[in-house]
C-alpha positions as CSV (number, residue, x, y, z in Angstrom):
1,M,-30.9,-114.9,55.7
2,I,-29.5,-111.8,57.4
3,E,-28.8,-113.8,60.5
4,D,-26.9,-116.4,58.5
5,Y,-24.5,-113.8,57.2
6,L,-24.0,-112.3,60.5
7,I,-23.2,-115.6,61.9
8,V,-20.7,-116.3,59.2
9,G,-19.2,-112.9,59.7
10,V,-18.8,-113.4,63.4
11,V,-17.2,-116.9,62.9
12,I,-14.8,-115.5,60.3
13,A,-13.9,-112.6,62.6
14,V,-13.2,-115.0,65.6
15,T,-11.2,-117.2,63.3
16,M,-9.1,-114.2,62.2
17,L,-8.4,-113.4,65.8
18,V,-7.5,-116.8,66.9
19,G,-5.2,-117.1,63.7
20,R,-3.4,-113.9,64.6
21,I,-2.9,-114.8,68.2
22,V,-1.6,-118.3,67.3
23,A,0.6,-117.0,64.6
24,R,2.4,-114.5,67.0
25,R,3.0,-117.1,69.7
26,S,4.0,-119.9,67.4
27,G,5.9,-118.2,64.6
28,V,4.0,-119.9,61.9
29,P,2.9,-117.6,58.9
30,Q,-0.4,-116.3,59.7
31,A,-1.6,-116.9,56.2
32,I,-1.2,-120.6,56.5
33,L,-3.0,-120.8,60.0
34,L,-5.9,-118.8,58.6
35,V,-6.4,-121.2,55.8
36,L,-6.1,-124.2,58.0
37,L,-8.6,-122.6,60.4
38,G,-10.9,-121.8,57.6
39,V,-10.9,-125.5,56.6
40,A,-11.6,-126.4,60.1
41,V,-14.6,-124.0,60.3
42,S,-15.9,-125.5,57.0
43,L,-16.4,-128.7,58.8
44,L,-18.9,-127.1,61.2
45,P,-22.6,-127.7,60.4
46,G,-23.9,-125.1,58.0
47,F,-20.5,-123.9,56.8
48,S,-19.7,-126.8,54.3
49,K,-21.3,-124.9,51.4
50,V,-20.2,-121.3,52.1
51,V,-19.3,-119.7,48.7
52,V,-18.0,-116.2,48.2
53,A,-19.7,-114.5,45.6
54,P,-17.0,-113.5,42.9
55,E,-18.8,-110.0,42.5
56,A,-18.3,-109.4,46.2
57,V,-14.6,-110.1,46.1
58,L,-14.2,-108.1,42.9
59,N,-16.2,-105.0,44.2
60,L,-15.3,-105.0,47.8
61,Y,-11.7,-106.3,48.3
62,L,-9.9,-105.1,45.2
63,P,-10.8,-101.4,45.4
64,V,-9.8,-101.0,48.9
65,L,-6.5,-103.1,48.7
66,V,-5.2,-101.3,45.6
67,Y,-6.2,-97.9,46.8
68,Y,-4.4,-98.4,50.2
69,A,-1.2,-99.5,48.3
70,A,-1.4,-96.6,45.9
71,F,-2.0,-94.1,48.6
72,L,1.1,-95.1,50.5
73,T,3.4,-95.0,47.4
74,A,6.5,-92.9,47.7
75,P,6.5,-90.5,44.8
76,R,10.1,-89.4,44.7
77,E,11.7,-92.8,45.1
78,T,9.2,-94.4,42.6
79,K,10.2,-91.7,40.2
80,E,13.9,-92.3,40.6
81,D,13.4,-96.0,40.1
82,A,10.7,-95.8,37.4
83,V,12.8,-97.7,34.8
84,P,13.6,-100.8,37.1
85,I,9.9,-100.7,38.4
86,S,8.6,-100.7,34.9
87,V,10.8,-103.5,33.8
88,M,9.6,-105.6,36.6
89,A,6.1,-104.5,36.7
90,F,5.2,-104.5,33.0
91,G,7.6,-106.9,31.5
92,L,7.9,-109.6,34.1
93,T,4.0,-109.5,34.9
94,C,3.1,-110.0,31.1
95,V,5.7,-112.7,30.6
96,T,4.6,-114.6,33.7
97,A,0.9,-114.4,32.8
98,L,1.6,-115.7,29.3
99,A,4.1,-118.4,30.5
100,V,1.5,-119.6,33.0
101,M,-1.2,-119.6,30.3
102,V,0.9,-121.7,28.0
103,A,2.0,-124.2,30.6
104,V,-1.5,-124.8,31.9
105,H,-3.0,-125.2,28.4
106,L,-0.2,-127.6,27.5
107,V,-0.6,-129.9,30.6
108,V,-4.5,-129.6,30.7
109,P,-5.5,-129.0,27.1
110,Q,-9.2,-128.8,27.8
111,V,-8.6,-125.6,29.7
112,G,-9.1,-122.9,27.0
113,W,-6.5,-120.1,26.3
114,A,-8.8,-117.4,27.8
115,V,-9.2,-119.3,31.0
116,A,-5.7,-120.2,31.3
117,L,-4.8,-116.5,30.8
118,A,-7.1,-115.7,33.7
119,L,-5.0,-118.0,36.0
120,G,-1.9,-116.4,34.7
121,A,-3.1,-113.0,35.4
122,A,-4.2,-114.1,38.9
123,V,-0.8,-115.5,39.9
124,A,1.4,-112.9,38.1
125,P,1.2,-110.0,40.7
126,T,3.2,-110.1,43.9
127,D,2.5,-109.1,47.4
128,P,5.5,-107.2,48.8
129,V,4.0,-107.1,52.5
130,A,5.8,-110.1,53.9
131,A,9.0,-109.5,52.0
132,T,9.4,-105.7,52.7
133,S,8.6,-106.2,56.4
134,I,11.5,-108.6,56.7
135,M,13.8,-106.6,54.5
136,Q,13.0,-103.3,56.6
137,R,13.5,-105.2,59.9
138,L,16.9,-106.3,58.8
139,G,18.1,-103.1,57.2
140,T,18.1,-104.0,53.6
141,P,18.9,-101.1,51.2
142,R,15.8,-99.0,50.8
143,R,16.2,-98.9,47.1
144,L,15.2,-102.8,46.9
145,V,12.2,-102.1,49.1
146,T,11.0,-99.2,46.9
147,I,11.4,-101.2,43.7
148,L,9.4,-104.1,45.2
149,E,6.7,-101.8,46.5
150,G,6.6,-99.8,43.2
151,E,6.5,-103.0,41.2
152,S,3.7,-104.6,43.3
153,L,1.5,-101.4,42.7
154,V,1.9,-101.3,39.0
155,N,1.8,-105.0,38.4
156,D,-1.5,-105.2,40.2
157,A,-2.9,-102.8,37.5
158,V,-1.3,-104.8,34.6
159,A,-2.4,-108.2,35.9
160,L,-6.0,-107.1,36.6
161,T,-6.2,-105.5,33.1
162,L,-5.1,-108.8,31.5
163,F,-7.5,-110.6,33.8
164,G,-10.3,-108.3,32.5
165,L,-9.2,-109.0,28.9
166,A,-9.2,-112.7,29.6
167,L,-12.8,-112.7,30.9
168,T,-13.9,-110.6,27.9
169,A,-12.3,-113.1,25.5
170,F,-14.0,-115.9,27.2
171,D,-17.4,-114.3,26.7
172,H,-16.8,-113.6,22.9
173,P,-13.9,-114.0,20.6
174,V,-11.4,-111.0,20.4
175,T,-9.1,-110.4,17.5
176,A,-5.7,-108.7,18.0
177,A,-6.9,-105.4,16.7
178,D,-10.0,-105.5,19.0
179,G,-7.8,-106.4,21.9
180,V,-5.4,-103.4,21.2
181,L,-8.4,-101.0,20.9
182,L,-10.1,-102.4,24.0
183,L,-6.8,-102.1,25.9
184,L,-6.2,-98.5,24.9
185,R,-9.8,-97.6,26.0
186,V,-9.5,-99.5,29.3
187,V,-6.2,-98.1,30.3
188,A,-6.7,-94.4,29.0
189,G,-10.3,-94.2,30.5
190,G,-9.2,-95.6,33.9
191,V,-6.2,-93.3,34.2
192,L,-8.2,-90.1,33.1
193,Y,-11.2,-90.9,35.3
194,G,-8.9,-91.6,38.2
195,L,-7.2,-88.2,37.8
196,A,-10.3,-86.3,37.6
197,L,-11.8,-88.1,40.7
198,G,-8.6,-87.5,42.6
199,W,-8.7,-83.7,41.8
200,V,-12.4,-83.6,43.0
201,V,-11.8,-85.6,46.3
202,A,-8.6,-83.4,47.0
203,R,-10.7,-80.2,46.8
204,V,-13.4,-81.8,49.0
205,R,-11.0,-83.1,51.7
206,V,-9.0,-80.0,52.0
207,R,-12.2,-78.3,53.5
208,I,-13.0,-81.1,55.9
209,T,-11.6,-80.6,59.3
210,D,-13.0,-83.6,61.5
211,S,-11.4,-86.8,61.5
212,G,-14.6,-88.9,61.3
213,S,-15.6,-87.2,58.1
214,Q,-12.2,-87.5,56.6
215,I,-12.4,-91.3,57.2
216,V,-15.8,-91.6,55.6
217,V,-14.5,-89.8,52.5
218,S,-11.4,-91.9,52.3
219,L,-13.5,-95.1,52.7
220,I,-15.9,-94.3,49.8
221,T,-13.2,-93.1,47.4
222,P,-12.0,-96.3,46.2
223,F,-15.6,-97.5,45.4
224,V,-16.4,-94.2,43.6
225,A,-13.2,-94.8,41.6
226,Y,-13.6,-98.5,40.9
227,L,-17.5,-99.1,40.4
228,P,-18.2,-96.2,37.8
229,A,-15.1,-96.8,35.8
230,E,-16.0,-100.5,35.5
231,H,-19.5,-99.6,34.6
232,F,-18.4,-97.5,31.7
233,G,-16.0,-100.1,30.4
234,F,-12.8,-98.5,31.8
235,S,-10.3,-100.1,34.1
236,G,-11.5,-99.8,37.7
237,V,-8.2,-100.8,39.1
238,L,-6.3,-98.3,37.2
239,A,-8.7,-95.5,38.2
240,T,-8.5,-96.6,41.8
241,I,-4.7,-96.7,41.7
242,T,-4.5,-93.3,39.9
243,A,-6.7,-91.6,42.5
244,G,-5.1,-93.2,45.4
245,F,-1.6,-92.1,44.2
246,Y,-2.9,-88.5,43.4
247,L,-4.3,-88.2,46.8
248,G,-1.4,-89.9,48.6
249,V,1.2,-87.5,47.2
250,R,-0.8,-84.5,48.5
251,A,-1.8,-86.2,51.8
252,H,0.3,-83.9,54.1
253,G,-1.5,-80.9,52.5
254,L,-5.0,-82.3,52.7
255,L,-5.1,-83.8,56.3
256,Q,-4.6,-82.4,59.7
257,P,-2.2,-84.4,62.0
258,A,-5.2,-85.7,64.1
259,S,-7.0,-87.0,60.9
260,R,-3.8,-88.6,59.8
261,L,-3.3,-90.4,63.0
262,T,-6.9,-91.6,63.2
263,G,-7.1,-92.4,59.4
264,N,-3.9,-94.5,59.5
265,A,-5.2,-96.6,62.4
266,F,-8.5,-97.2,60.6
267,W,-7.0,-98.2,57.4
268,E,-4.5,-100.5,59.0
269,V,-7.3,-102.4,60.8
270,L,-9.4,-102.4,57.6
271,V,-6.7,-103.8,55.4
272,F,-5.8,-106.4,58.0
273,L,-9.4,-107.5,58.2
274,L,-9.8,-107.7,54.4
275,E,-6.5,-109.6,53.7
276,S,-7.0,-112.1,56.7
277,S,-10.5,-112.7,55.7
278,L,-9.5,-113.7,52.1
279,F,-7.4,-116.5,53.5
280,V,-10.2,-117.7,55.9
281,L,-12.5,-117.6,53.0
282,L,-10.2,-119.7,50.9
283,G,-10.1,-122.2,53.6
284,L,-13.9,-122.3,53.7
285,E,-14.0,-123.0,50.0
286,I,-11.2,-125.6,50.0
287,R,-13.5,-128.6,50.4
288,Q,-15.6,-127.4,47.5
289,V,-12.6,-126.8,45.4
290,I,-11.2,-130.2,46.0
291,A,-14.6,-131.7,45.2
292,G,-14.6,-129.6,41.9
293,V,-11.2,-130.9,40.9
294,A,-12.0,-134.6,41.7
295,D,-12.5,-135.5,38.0
296,Y,-8.8,-134.7,37.4
297,S,-6.3,-137.4,38.5
298,P,-3.9,-136.8,41.4
299,A,-0.9,-136.9,39.0
300,T,-2.4,-134.2,36.8
301,L,-3.3,-132.0,39.7
302,A,0.2,-132.4,41.3
303,G,2.1,-132.1,38.0
304,T,0.1,-128.9,37.0
305,A,0.6,-127.3,40.4
306,V,4.3,-128.1,40.3
307,I,4.8,-126.7,36.8
308,V,2.8,-123.6,37.6
309,V,4.8,-122.9,40.8
310,A,8.1,-123.6,39.0
311,V,7.2,-121.1,36.2
312,V,6.2,-118.3,38.7
313,I,9.4,-118.8,40.9
314,L,12.0,-119.7,38.3
315,L,10.9,-117.2,35.7
316,R,11.2,-114.4,38.2
317,L,14.7,-115.5,39.2
318,V,15.7,-115.7,35.5
319,W,14.2,-112.3,34.9
320,T,15.9,-110.4,37.7
321,M,19.3,-112.2,37.2
322,A,19.6,-112.3,33.4
323,V,16.9,-110.0,31.8
324,F,16.8,-107.2,34.3
325,P,20.4,-106.1,33.8
326,L,19.7,-105.8,30.0
327,A,17.4,-102.9,30.6
328,K,20.4,-100.7,31.0
329,L,20.9,-100.9,27.3
330,L,17.7,-98.9,26.7
331,P,18.0,-95.3,25.6
332,G,18.6,-92.8,28.4
333,R,20.6,-92.9,31.5
334,H,19.4,-95.4,34.3
335,L,21.6,-94.7,37.1
336,S,19.4,-96.7,39.5
337,F,20.5,-99.8,37.9
338,N,24.0,-99.2,39.0
339,R,22.8,-99.5,42.6
340,V,21.2,-102.9,42.2
341,G,24.0,-105.3,42.1
342,R,23.9,-109.1,41.7
343,P,23.0,-109.8,45.4
344,G,20.1,-107.2,45.2
345,R,18.8,-109.0,42.1
346,L,18.9,-112.2,43.8
347,V,16.9,-110.8,46.7
348,M,14.4,-109.2,44.2
349,G,14.0,-112.6,42.5
350,W,13.4,-114.5,45.7
351,A,10.9,-111.9,47.1
352,G,8.1,-112.6,44.7
353,M,5.6,-113.9,47.1
354,R,2.0,-114.0,46.2
355,G,-0.8,-113.1,48.6
356,A,-4.1,-111.3,49.0
357,I,-4.4,-109.8,45.5
358,T,-3.9,-113.2,43.9
359,L,-6.4,-114.8,46.1
360,A,-8.9,-112.0,45.6
361,V,-8.4,-112.2,41.7
362,A,-8.9,-116.1,41.9
363,L,-12.0,-116.0,44.1
364,S,-13.5,-113.3,41.8
365,I,-13.5,-115.6,38.8
366,P,-17.2,-115.8,37.7
367,L,-18.9,-119.1,38.6
368,S,-19.8,-119.6,34.8
369,V,-16.1,-119.9,33.9
370,P,-15.3,-123.7,33.3
371,H,-12.6,-125.2,35.4
372,R,-13.0,-122.6,38.1
373,P,-12.1,-125.0,40.9
374,L,-9.0,-125.9,39.2
375,L,-7.9,-122.3,38.8
376,I,-8.6,-121.5,42.4
377,F,-6.7,-124.7,43.5
378,L,-3.6,-123.7,41.5
379,A,-3.7,-120.0,42.7
380,A,-3.9,-121.3,46.3
381,V,-1.0,-123.5,45.9
382,V,1.2,-120.7,44.4
383,V,0.1,-118.5,47.3
384,L,0.9,-121.1,50.0
385,V,4.1,-122.4,48.5
386,T,5.6,-118.8,48.0
387,L,4.5,-117.7,51.6
388,I,5.9,-120.9,53.1
389,G,9.0,-121.5,50.9
390,Q,10.1,-117.9,50.1
391,A,8.9,-115.8,53.0
392,T,10.4,-118.1,55.5
393,T,13.8,-118.3,53.9
394,L,14.1,-114.7,52.8
395,A,15.6,-113.5,56.2
396,P,18.4,-116.2,56.1
397,L,19.2,-115.3,52.5
398,L,19.6,-111.6,53.4
399,R,21.9,-112.5,56.3
400,R,23.9,-114.8,54.1
401,I,24.6,-112.1,51.5
402,G,25.2,-109.4,54.0
403,F,22.2,-107.3,53.8
404,G,21.0,-108.2,57.3
405,E,23.7,-106.2,59.0
406,S,23.1,-102.8,57.5
407,R,21.6,-99.9,59.7
408,K,21.5,-97.4,56.9
409,S,17.7,-97.0,57.2
410,V,17.8,-96.7,60.9
411,V,20.6,-94.0,60.8
412,E,18.7,-92.3,58.0
413,E,15.6,-92.0,60.1
414,A,17.4,-91.0,63.1
415,K,19.2,-88.1,61.2
416,A,15.9,-86.9,59.9
417,R,14.5,-86.9,63.4
418,Q,17.6,-85.0,64.6
419,A,17.1,-82.4,61.9
420,T,13.5,-81.7,62.7
421,M,14.1,-81.4,66.4
422,E,16.9,-78.9,65.8
423,A,14.7,-76.9,63.3
424,A,12.1,-76.8,66.0
425,L,14.6,-75.7,68.7
426,A,15.8,-73.0,66.3
427,R,12.3,-71.7,65.6
428,L,11.5,-71.7,69.3
429,D,14.7,-69.7,70.2
430,R,13.7,-67.1,67.5
431,L,10.1,-66.9,68.9
432,D,11.6,-66.5,72.4
433,S,14.1,-63.7,71.4
434,D,11.2,-61.8,69.7
435,E,9.1,-62.2,72.7
436,Q,6.3,-63.9,70.7
437,V,6.0,-66.5,73.5
438,D,6.6,-66.1,77.4
439,E,9.8,-67.4,78.9
440,H,8.1,-70.1,80.9
441,T,6.3,-71.7,78.0
442,A,9.4,-71.5,75.8
443,D,11.3,-73.4,78.5
444,V,8.9,-76.2,78.8
445,F,8.7,-76.8,75.0
446,R,12.6,-76.5,75.0
447,Q,13.1,-79.2,77.6
448,L,10.5,-81.4,75.7
449,L,12.3,-81.0,72.3
450,Q,15.7,-81.4,74.0
451,L,14.6,-84.7,75.6
452,R,13.5,-86.0,72.2
453,L,16.8,-84.8,70.6
454,D,18.9,-86.6,73.1
455,R,17.0,-89.9,72.4
456,V,17.7,-89.5,68.8
457,R,21.4,-88.7,69.4
458,A,21.8,-91.7,71.5
459,I,20.8,-93.8,68.4
460,L,23.4,-92.1,66.3
461,D,26.1,-92.4,69.0
462,D,28.7,-94.7,67.6
463,N,30.2,-95.4,70.9
464,G,27.0,-96.7,72.2
465,D,28.0,-95.1,75.7
466,E,24.4,-93.7,76.1
467,A,22.7,-97.1,75.5
468,P,22.5,-98.1,79.1
469,R,21.1,-94.6,80.2
470,E,18.7,-94.6,77.4
471,S,17.5,-98.0,78.5
472,D,17.3,-96.7,82.1
473,T,15.2,-93.7,81.1
474,R,12.8,-95.8,78.9
475,W,12.2,-98.0,82.0
476,L,11.6,-94.9,84.1
477,R,9.3,-93.3,81.6
478,K,7.2,-96.5,81.5
479,Q,7.0,-96.5,85.3
480,L,6.0,-92.8,85.3
481,A,3.3,-93.5,82.6
482,R,2.0,-96.4,84.6
483,A,1.8,-94.2,87.7
484,Q,-0.3,-91.7,85.6
485,R,-2.7,-94.3,84.4
486,E,-3.2,-95.9,87.8
487,K,-3.9,-92.2,89.1
488,L,-6.5,-91.7,86.3
489,D,-8.1,-95.0,87.2
490,E,-8.3,-93.9,91.0
491,L,-9.8,-90.5,90.0
492,Y,-12.4,-92.1,87.8
493,S,-13.3,-94.8,90.4
494,K,-13.8,-92.0,93.0
495,G,-16.0,-90.0,90.6
496,K,-13.7,-87.0,90.4
497,I,-13.3,-87.3,86.6
498,S,-15.7,-88.5,83.9
499,A,-15.1,-91.4,81.6
500,A,-14.6,-89.0,78.6
501,T,-11.8,-87.3,80.5
502,Q,-10.2,-90.6,81.5
503,R,-10.2,-91.8,77.9
504,R,-8.8,-88.6,76.5
505,L,-5.9,-88.3,78.9
506,I,-5.1,-92.1,78.5
507,H,-5.2,-91.5,74.7
508,E,-2.6,-88.7,75.2
509,L,-0.3,-91.1,77.1
510,D,-0.7,-93.8,74.4
511,L,0.3,-91.2,71.8
512,E,3.4,-90.2,73.7
513,A,4.3,-93.8,74.4
514,R,4.0,-94.7,70.6
515,G,5.9,-91.6,69.7
516,R,8.9,-92.6,72.0
517,A,8.7,-96.3,70.6
518,S,8.9,-94.8,67.1
519,G,11.9,-92.8,68.0
520,A,13.7,-95.7,69.4
521,N,13.2,-98.0,66.5
């Protein structure tokens, strides 16, 4: 049995690697390739009946994914745009879930209200990764990216709370009063437990100095947040998001630079593995899902899928273009609304792609829920259609309305780098004048900081006269780094240095190269 799981795991890992390589070379969305490769793998002997345990998806994937998103949330920007984010995350998510519930129940009456609401909750939350990566690359105003990221974090919690209520209603009837009380307990309990856990973990992490232990603590935190909260009847998702946000705001005070560097790399790989494996697992289950919906006519399946996709896409466009501006009428001052014009609202409306969270929720639907294959089928269609149709057309839309030419975010980052380098040089000069460092050491660090400052100033140079020189120096630095790596290889092959020394020095060269690349972008 263990060998079977290992074989399946290895095959899924190889499939993810192949999908990533092919996607980068072909330009085809990686998610689409992973699903297709998963279908191909399901044709292999022994893989035709691979089923993902819903409990595994719910307890393994969701805590990690929502914790990571919460940890990276920008607190100041999110606070400034709290009203627009709330209008999208609470209002649109609830309306989308209810609209999908009504549409599915009307088209397929045998699907009960609770089951239809479970589907609505699954397809309601957005996945901003594809959209925001395109928007940041093209220089879209940062405010739009912040709103989309904040919306995605909050609507995950809203949708998953609705999903839990739907499953509860499926098990036994729930009155309106019972629903309100249950909602209050679930939300309040989850938030309070998440805050308490975040406070405890912060006290623990500030006392840990080695990177390995920091990674272990960060890895178990989402599970310690999610699982006990669910056990006691609270919202595990809200507890995880609250703990992640609490710790993310304090990350710079909790972690040393080395721990942040190592931890970021670890979490990027972990989230990539989880998100990619969800699409592969969907492909593995496609054959069983299709077999499970064989009782429905092709016209019913196609019609229901079209209606659900239309509700999800069109309702978001209507909300951002017509309902979203009405929030300015709410009491209080909402200056952030004045910075989101009609073109920005159009981008927000079209950037509502669905992704890993939708798949995770759909695959976590218990096997006992009737019409489960139909729900997974419809959720998969929504994900694939939005990734193919919206993700591939977002960049042309941004260029068409003029957002693709903005370099505001690039200039903003370059100015921040310039300010930090100048502050470091000023501090170095004071230390040198006070004779707290020797002259030779001060000169070495001054030259290093000045080189970095020159690269940043080249980015800010409006005339662009320094661009060719910057290109030449970048080429030269690559050649010098290559020479250093070749020399390290030579020293190791002659037995003059150990493998540990070789790896450590190459790691330093890699860090310098990544820092230079980051400064040039």
